[in-house]
C-alpha positions in Angstrom: 136.0 84.3 68.0 139.6 85.6 67.6 138.3 89.0 66.4 135.9 89.2 69.3 138.7 88.3 71.8 140.8 91.0 70.2 138.1 93.6 70.7 137.6 92.6 74.4 141.4 92.9 75.0 141.3 96.5 73.8 138.9 97.6 76.6 139.6 95.2 79.5 142.7 97.0 80.9 141.2 100.5 80.5 139.9 101.7 83.8 137.9 104.6 82.6 134.4 105.7 81.6 131.7 104.2 79.5 128.3 104.4 77.8 124.8 102.9 77.0 122.7 100.8 74.6 120.3 100.2 71.0 118.3 101.0 67.3 115.7 100.3 64.7 114.9 102.1 61.4 116.7 105.4 61.8 117.6 106.5 58.3 115.8 109.9 58.5 116.9 110.4 62.1 120.5 109.9 61.1 120.1 112.5 58.4 118.8 115.0 60.9 121.6 114.3 63.3 124.2 114.7 60.6 122.6 118.0 59.5 123.0 119.2 63.1 126.7 118.7 62.8 127.2 115.4 64.7 129.9 113.1 63.3 128.4 110.0 61.6 130.0 107.6 64.0 128.6 109.4 67.1 125.2 109.8 65.5 124.9 106.1 64.7 126.1 105.1 68.1 123.6 107.4 69.8 120.7 106.0 67.7 121.7 102.4 68.3 122.2 103.1 72.0 118.7 104.6 72.4 116.8 102.0 70.3 116.3 104.5 67.5 113.4 106.0 69.5 113.8 109.6 68.2 116.3 112.4 67.3 115.6 113.9 70.7 116.6 110.7 72.6 119.8 110.4 70.5 120.7 114.1 71.2 120.1 113.6 74.9 122.3 110.5 74.9 125.1 112.4 73.1 125.0 115.3 75.6 124.9 112.9 78.6 128.0 111.1 77.2 130.0 114.3 76.4 132.7 113.1 79.0 132.6 109.5 77.9 136.2 108.4 76.9 134.7 105.6 74.8 132.4 107.9 72.8 134.5 107.6 69.7 135.5 104.0 70.2 134.5 101.9 67.2 133.5 98.8 69.3 130.3 97.3 68.0 127.5 96.1 70.3 126.5 92.5 70.9 123.1 91.2 69.7 121.0 88.2 70.5 117.8 86.7 69.1 115.3 85.2 71.6 111.8 83.8 71.3 109.7 85.5 73.9 106.2 84.3 75.1 103.2 86.6 75.1 99.7 86.1 76.3 98.5 83.8 79.2 101.6 81.7 79.3 103.8 84.8 79.6 101.6 86.0 82.5 102.0 82.6 84.2 105.8 82.6 83.8 105.9 86.1 85.2 104.0 84.9 88.2 106.5 82.1 88.6 109.4 84.6 88.4 108.0 86.7 91.3 106.9 83.8 93.5 110.2 82.0 93.2 112.1 85.2 93.9 110.0 85.8 97.1 110.2 82.2 98.3 113.8 81.3 97.5 115.6 84.5 96.7 117.2 85.4 93.4 118.9 82.7 91.3 120.7 83.0 87.9 117.5 82.6 85.9 116.2 85.9 87.2 118.9 87.8 85.4 117.0 87.5 82.1 113.2 87.4 81.4 111.6 84.1 80.2 112.8 83.2 76.7 114.1 80.6 74.4 117.6 81.3 73.1 117.9 81.0 69.3 121.5 82.0 68.8 124.6 83.0 70.6 125.5 86.7 71.1 127.0 88.2 68.0 128.4 91.6 67.0 126.9 94.0 64.5 128.4 97.4 63.5 126.2 100.4 64.4 125.7 101.3 60.7 124.4 97.8 59.9 121.6 97.6 62.6 118.8 98.7 60.2 119.9 95.9 57.8 119.9 93.4 60.7 116.3 94.3 61.6 115.3 94.0 58.0 116.8 90.5 57.9 114.8 89.4 60.9 111.7 91.0 59.4 112.1 89.1 56.2 112.7 85.7 57.9 109.7 86.1 60.1 107.5 86.7 57.1 108.9 83.6 55.4 108.2 81.5 58.5 104.8 82.9 59.4 102.9 79.9 58.1 105.6 77.3 59.1 106.1 78.2 62.7 104.9 75.3 65.0 101.8 76.4 66.8 101.2 75.5 69.6 104.8 75.0 70.7 104.9 71.8 72.9 106.8 72.2 76.1 107.8 69.6 78.8 108.9 70.3 82.4 112.3 69.0 83.3 114.0 69.2 86.8 117.4 68.2 88.1 119.4 69.0 91.3 120.5 72.4 90.0 118.2 73.2 87.0 114.5 73.6 86.2 113.2 74.4 82.7 110.6 73.9 80.0 112.1 72.0 77.1 110.7 72.2 73.5 109.6 68.9 72.0 112.5 67.6 69.8 110.8 67.7 66.4 109.5 71.3 66.9 112.9 72.3 68.3 114.5 71.2 65.0 112.1 73.5 63.2 113.1 76.4 65.4 116.7 75.7 64.7 116.0 75.9 61.0 114.4 79.3 61.5 117.5 80.4 63.4 119.7 79.1 60.6 117.6 81.1 58.1 118.1 84.2 60.1 121.8 83.6 60.3 122.0 83.4 56.5 119.8 86.4 55.9 121.8 88.5 58.5 125.1 87.5 56.9 123.7 88.6 53.5 122.1 91.9 54.5 124.1 93.0 57.5 127.4 91.2 57.0 127.4 89.7 60.5 128.2 86.2 61.6 125.4 84.6 63.7 125.8 81.2 65.3 122.5 79.4 65.9 121.9 77.7 69.2 122.9 74.1 68.9 121.9 72.8 72.4 118.4 71.7 73.4 115.9 74.6 73.2 114.2 75.5 76.4 112.9 78.1 78.8 115.1 78.3 81.9 113.0 78.6 85.0 115.7 78.3 87.7 119.3 77.4 88.0 122.3 77.9 90.3 119.9 77.8 93.3 120.5 76.3 96.8 119.9 72.6 97.1 117.3 73.1 99.8 115.2 75.3 97.4 114.7 72.5 94.9 111.4 71.3 96.4 109.8 74.7 96.6 110.9 75.7 93.1 109.7 72.4 91.6 106.4 72.8 93.3 106.0 76.3 91.9 107.1 75.1 88.4 104.4 72.5 88.4 101.7 75.2 88.7 102.6 76.5 85.2 100.1 75.3 82.7 102.3 74.7 79.7 99.2 74.3 77.4 98.1 77.9 78.0 97.7 80.1 74.9 100.9 81.8 73.7 102.2 83.7 70.7 106.0 83.3 70.6 107.6 86.4 69.1 111.1 86.8 67.7 112.8 89.5 69.7 116.1 91.2 69.1 118.2 92.7 71.9 121.6 94.2 72.3 124.2 94.9 75.1 127.5 96.7 75.3 130.3 94.1 75.0 132.5 96.0 77.4 130.1 95.2 80.3 129.3 91.6 79.3 131.1 90.2 82.4 130.3 93.0 84.8 127.7 93.0 87.6 124.7 95.2 87.0 123.7 97.5 89.9 120.8 100.0 90.2 121.3 103.4 91.9 118.9 103.9 94.7 120.0 107.2 96.2 121.5 110.4 94.9 125.2 111.1 95.7 127.2 114.2 94.9 131.0 113.5 94.5 133.2 114.9 97.3 136.5 114.1 95.4 137.6 114.0 91.8 137.8 110.2 91.6 134.1 109.8 92.8 131.1 109.2 90.5 127.9 111.2 90.7 124.9 109.0 91.3 121.3 109.6 90.1 118.5 107.3 91.2 117.3 105.1 88.4 120.7 105.0 86.7 122.6 101.7 86.4 126.2 101.0 87.4 128.5 98.4 85.8 131.0 96.9 88.2 133.8 94.6 87.3 134.9 92.3 90.1 138.5 92.8 88.9 138.3 96.5 89.7 137.4 96.0 93.4 140.7 94.7 94.7 142.1 98.2 95.4 139.0 100.1 96.6 138.4 101.1 100.2 135.9 99.3 102.4 132.4 100.4 101.7 133.3 101.9 98.2 133.3 100.3 94.8 134.5 101.3 91.4 131.9 101.4 88.6 130.7 102.9 85.3 127.5 104.8 84.8 125.1 103.6 82.1 123.7 107.1 81.6 126.9 109.0 81.2 129.6 106.4 80.5 131.7 108.0 83.3 133.6 105.9 85.9 134.6 106.4 89.5 134.3 105.4 93.1 130.9 105.3 94.7 129.5 104.3 98.1 128.4 100.7 98.0 125.3 101.2 100.1 123.8 103.6 97.6 123.2 100.8 95.0 121.4 97.4 94.8 122.0 94.4 92.6 119.9 94.5 89.4 119.1 92.0 86.6 121.5 91.8 83.7 118.8 92.5 81.1 117.7 95.7 82.8 120.3 97.6 80.7 119.7 95.8 77.4 118.3 97.7 74.4 115.3 96.2 72.7 115.2 96.6 68.9 111.8 95.0 68.2 109.9 91.7 68.4 108.0 90.2 65.4 105.0 88.0 65.8 104.5 84.8 63.7 100.7 85.1 63.9 98.6 86.9 61.4 96.9 89.3 63.8 93.6 90.9 62.6 94.2 94.3 64.0 96.6 96.5 62.0 99.1 97.2 64.8 102.1 97.1 62.4 105.7 97.9 62.8 105.0 101.6 63.5 104.1 100.9 67.2 106.8 99.3 69.3 107.7 98.9 72.9 111.3 99.6 73.7 113.0 98.4 76.9 114.9 101.4 78.2 116.2 101.6 81.8 113.9 98.7 82.7 110.8 100.7 81.5 108.7 100.4 78.4 108.3 103.4 76.1 105.6 103.3 73.4 106.0 104.9 70.0 103.5 105.5 67.2 104.2 105.8 63.6 102.7 104.9 60.2 101.4 101.3 60.3 102.8 98.8 58.0 101.8 95.2 57.1 99.0 94.0 59.3 100.4 90.5 59.2 103.2 91.4 61.5 103.3 93.2 64.8 106.0 94.4 67.2 105.2 93.0 70.6 107.1 92.8 73.8 105.2 92.1 77.0 106.8 93.9 80.0 108.0 91.8 82.9 106.2 92.6 86.1 108.4 94.4 88.6 108.7 92.6 92.0 107.2 94.7 94.7 106.3 93.6 98.2 103.1 95.4 98.9 101.7 95.8 102.4 99.0 93.4 103.4 95.5 94.8 103.0 94.5 93.8 106.5 95.6 95.8 109.5 98.5 93.9 111.0 98.4 92.8 114.6 101.9 93.7 115.3 105.0 95.1 113.6 108.6 94.3 114.3 111.2 96.9 113.5 114.9 96.1 113.2 117.5 98.8 113.0 121.3 98.9 112.8 123.3 101.1 115.2 124.7 104.5 114.4 128.1 105.6 113.2 130.9 104.1 115.4 134.0 105.8 116.7 136.5 103.1 115.7 135.4 103.1 112.1 135.5 106.9 111.7 138.7 107.6 113.6 140.5 104.3 113.2 141.5 101.5 115.6 144.0 103.8 117.3 141.4 106.3 118.4 142.0 105.4 122.0 145.6 106.7 122.0 144.3 110.0 120.6 141.7 110.5 123.3 143.0 109.0 126.5 146.1 110.2 128.4 148.4 108.0 130.5 146.0 108.3 133.5 143.1 107.1 131.4 141.4 110.5 131.2 139.3 111.1 128.1 139.7 114.3 126.0 138.0 114.5 122.6 140.2 115.7 119.7 137.4 116.1 117.1 133.9 117.6 117.2 132.4 114.3 116.1 133.7 112.7 119.3 131.3 112.7 122.2 132.0 115.2 125.0 132.2 112.4 127.6 132.1 108.6 127.7 130.7 106.2 130.3 133.1 104.9 132.9 134.2 101.3 132.5 135.1 99.1 135.5 137.7 97.3 133.4 139.4 100.5 132.2 139.2 102.5 129.0 141.0 99.7 127.1 137.7 97.8 127.0 136.5 100.5 124.5 138.9 98.9 122.0 136.4 96.0 121.4 133.2 97.8 122.4 133.3 101.2 120.7 130.8 104.0 121.3 129.0 105.9 118.6 130.1 109.3 117.4 128.2 112.6 117.9 126.8 112.2 114.4 125.8 108.6 115.3 123.7 110.0 118.1 122.2 112.6 115.6 121.4 109.8 113.2 119.6 107.9 115.9 117.6 110.9 117.0 116.6 111.6 113.4 115.1 108.1 113.2 113.3 108.6 116.5 111.9 112.0 115.4 110.7 110.4 112.1 108.9 107.6 114.1 107.3 110.3 116.2 106.2 112.3 113.2 104.7 109.2 111.5 102.7 108.4 114.7 104.4 105.0 114.9 104.2 103.5 118.4 107.0 101.4 119.9 105.8 99.4 122.9 109.1 97.5 123.5 112.7 98.2 122.6 115.5 95.6 122.7 119.2 96.1 122.1 122.3 94.1 121.6 124.7 94.5 124.6 127.2 96.4 122.4 127.5 100.0 123.7 127.0 101.4 120.2 123.6 99.6 120.0 122.5 100.7 123.5 123.5 104.3 122.8 121.6 104.2 119.4 118.5 102.8 121.1 118.7 105.5 123.8 118.9 108.3 121.2 116.1 106.9 119.1 114.0 107.1 122.3 115.1 110.7 122.8 113.9 111.5 119.3 110.6 109.8 120.1 110.4 111.7 123.4 110.2 108.4 125.2 113.5 108.2 127.0 111.8 108.6 130.4 108.9 106.3 129.6 110.4 103.3 127.8 113.3 101.2 129.0 115.8 99.4 126.8 115.9 95.6 127.3 119.6 94.6 126.7 119.5 91.1 125.1 122.9 89.4 124.6 121.2 87.0 122.1 121.0 89.9 119.6 124.8 90.3 119.4 126.3 89.9 116.0 128.0 86.8 114.6 130.8 86.1 117.0 133.1 84.9 114.2 133.5 88.6 113.4 134.8 89.4 116.9 138.6 89.9 117.2 140.4 88.1 120.0 139.8 84.9 121.8 137.0 86.2 124.1 133.9 88.2 123.8 134.0 91.9 124.4 133.7 93.1 128.1 130.3 94.8 127.8 129.3 97.5 130.3 127.0 96.1 133.1 123.4 97.3 133.2 123.9 99.2 136.4 126.8 101.2 134.9 124.8 101.9 131.8 122.0 103.2 134.0 124.5 105.3 135.9 125.6 106.9 132.6 122.0 108.0 132.1 121.2 105.5 129.5 117.5 104.3 129.6 118.1 100.6 130.3 115.8 98.1 132.1 118.0 96.9 135.0 115.4 94.2 135.9 115.3 92.5 132.5 116.3 88.9 132.4 117.7 88.0 128.9 116.4 85.0 126.8 120.0 84.1 125.9 122.5 85.2 128.6 126.1 86.1 127.9 127.2 82.8 129.3 125.5 81.0 126.4 127.4 82.9 123.7 130.4 81.2 122.2 133.4 82.7 120.4 133.8 82.0 116.7 130.4 80.3 116.4 129.4 78.8 113.1 127.2 80.6 110.7 124.4 78.1 111.3 124.6 78.7 115.0 124.4 82.4 114.6 121.4 82.3 112.3 119.7 79.8 114.6 120.4 82.0 117.7 119.1 85.1 116.0 115.9 83.4 114.9 115.4 81.8 118.3 115.8 85.0 120.3 113.6 86.9 117.9 110.8 84.4 118.3 111.1 84.4 122.0 111.0 88.2 122.1 107.8 88.2 119.9 106.3 85.5 122.1 107.1 87.3 125.3 105.5 90.5 124.0 102.5 88.9 122.3 99.9 89.8 124.9 101.6 92.9 126.2 101.8 95.3 123.3 101.9 95.9 119.6 105.2 97.1 118.0 108.7 96.0 118.9 112.0 97.7 118.0 115.2 95.8 117.9 118.4 97.9 117.7 121.4 95.7 116.9 123.8 95.1 114.0 123.7 95.2 110.2 123.5 91.4 110.1 120.4 91.6 112.4 118.1 93.0 109.7 118.6 89.8 107.7 119.1 87.3 110.5 116.1 88.4 112.6 113.5 88.6 109.8 114.2 86.1 107.1 113.0 83.0 108.8 110.0 84.8 110.2 108.8 85.1 106.6 109.0 81.3 106.2 112.2 81.6 104.1 115.2 79.4 104.6 118.5 81.1 105.6 120.8 82.2 102.7 124.2 80.7 102.4 126.9 82.5 104.3 128.4 84.1 101.1 125.1 85.7 100.0 124.4 86.7 103.6 127.6 88.6 103.9 126.9 90.4 100.6 123.5 91.5 102.0 125.0 92.7 105.3 127.7 94.8 103.5 125.0 96.9 101.9 123.2 97.9 105.1 124.2 101.4 106.3 124.2 102.9 109.7 120.6 103.2 111.0 119.5 100.9 108.2 115.8 100.2 109.1 113.4 97.5 108.1 109.8 96.6 109.1 108.1 93.2 109.3 104.3 92.9 109.8 102.4 90.0 111.4 99.5 89.1 109.2 96.5 88.6 111.4 96.7 85.5 113.7 98.4 83.4 111.1 101.9 83.6 112.6 103.1 84.7 109.2 105.3 87.8 108.9 106.0 89.8 105.8 108.5 92.6 105.1 106.8 95.9 104.3 107.8 99.4 103.7 109.1 101.1 106.9 107.0 104.0 108.3 109.9 106.4 107.9 112.1 107.6 105.1 115.6 106.2 104.6 118.6 108.1 106.1 121.4 108.9 103.7 124.6 110.9 104.3 128.0 111.4 102.6 131.5 111.1 103.9 133.2 114.1 105.5 137.0 113.9 105.5 139.0 115.5 108.4 140.0 119.0 107.5 143.4 120.3 108.6 143.6 124.0 107.8 147.4 124.2 108.3 148.1 121.5 105.7 145.5 122.7 103.3 145.8 126.5 103.5 149.4 127.2 104.5 150.8 125.0 101.8 149.1 127.0 99.0 
């Protein structure tokens, strides 16, 4: 352990760039790479990091990592040996993974596919990986007739853990197999493997909310533990430099605007260390690309949390059963970027096969029936005080309170406020680009032939203006009126000061040519809102007002659009789906990732009263930062 700690200490302080993961049987491939002029250390690292798939894959990896500062670092990878289920039991476990994630959200068990841990993570030098695979091969052959079949499992639940435990006598046999592998690996690959000493089990769920226990336990009881299963010994590896990092998946492309920013390509993964985030700007994180090994700043709303095992390299899995068909070692599935790639080569012993069943990807598919109604929830557009800072008022208003814009992204005029322009300090308008964002969304709804029968807005000016511009994009600003609903205002704990903002009255909004319904009577009036409300109160308020809006419009139309805050996308839809609220910490993490004009859709399934999140009818809206340009400071100083 001291040697391992010393290796970790070498890379922990280095805030720089990084690389990727894997190998199996690559002697001839190594010779080809060496003949091409690649240094041995780089060639071995490339083969290991691509699972030994091919010379081409290794070359691609080397070219992608040309700027990786750790390319020549001698750090070995970490490896682990699991038993993975295949067959009917694996399918049932996969179903449990999806259903539990939909019903209760992600818990710690979802970070890794269903498995039984046979040893702790251990290190192996890149040049020894072939020998390590041979060691596993040899031990599986030795144990082929001794492996306990079927493997008896028993469901166990506690307040924070649910799992399937291996019956004690069989568990002892599995531990002997792990010990044999440790001995063989030490002999052939010169590595130290520590077999798992605790009770052997398949983890189904842990670190979940207490109120999810009943649902998870009920789902776990649907797993028939007597279903047929071939348990295969599977070898995986990961980069030790990212062992304690959060794994994120890139969703949208991003081109760097500054030297310290990272290029993003959809499908890539980002490793983020929590220790690196203390000095980054709001909305930006510091991370390292799996594909290139390069590090830099990136916009937080361009990525989503991924599972830890999505970036692991798969080196092969060996069956204990004597299969009749000669699949052999020549055909193997390799996990790469969360996908399975199949290779074919000369078949070997028919008594062993390389098997790795893919985990099913969680996808919320639209219901096959035509939904009765659809609820759309949208965040407001870009706001002035975020773009120009909290002192924007002093830049734009003179001593007499007259507004003059100082930037093209500031609106040409602003609505008059009876309380004076200082009220804008806590109720900011949207920028010119914010209006453009909203119109783009409206135009997209129009092009997709999506009807909106009712539109509701938070009383915040930025939300009303966004809703108005969406209507303009839909060419509905003179036909549909915005119902301003105070119950849709964001969590009041986030409001500065000891009072709520002084929102512009409906009559004044209408006088400013905003399409508001001056006759609308809100479900939750301003007088019912409290300052610094609890999280539970906010969630309850949002759910209540959403249900009342849906009930009020049930017999009067089809689709409803709510334009409010980032938090509204979660608060107004989660409980409609029959899901319990998240804890406040997870809620905040979700809200932080919702960009301006973030848009979601929720369908009502027939007359069941059940709602389900579905793909929105429009494409997402992505844009990059644009820093203020001062030609004097930039051009005259050169």
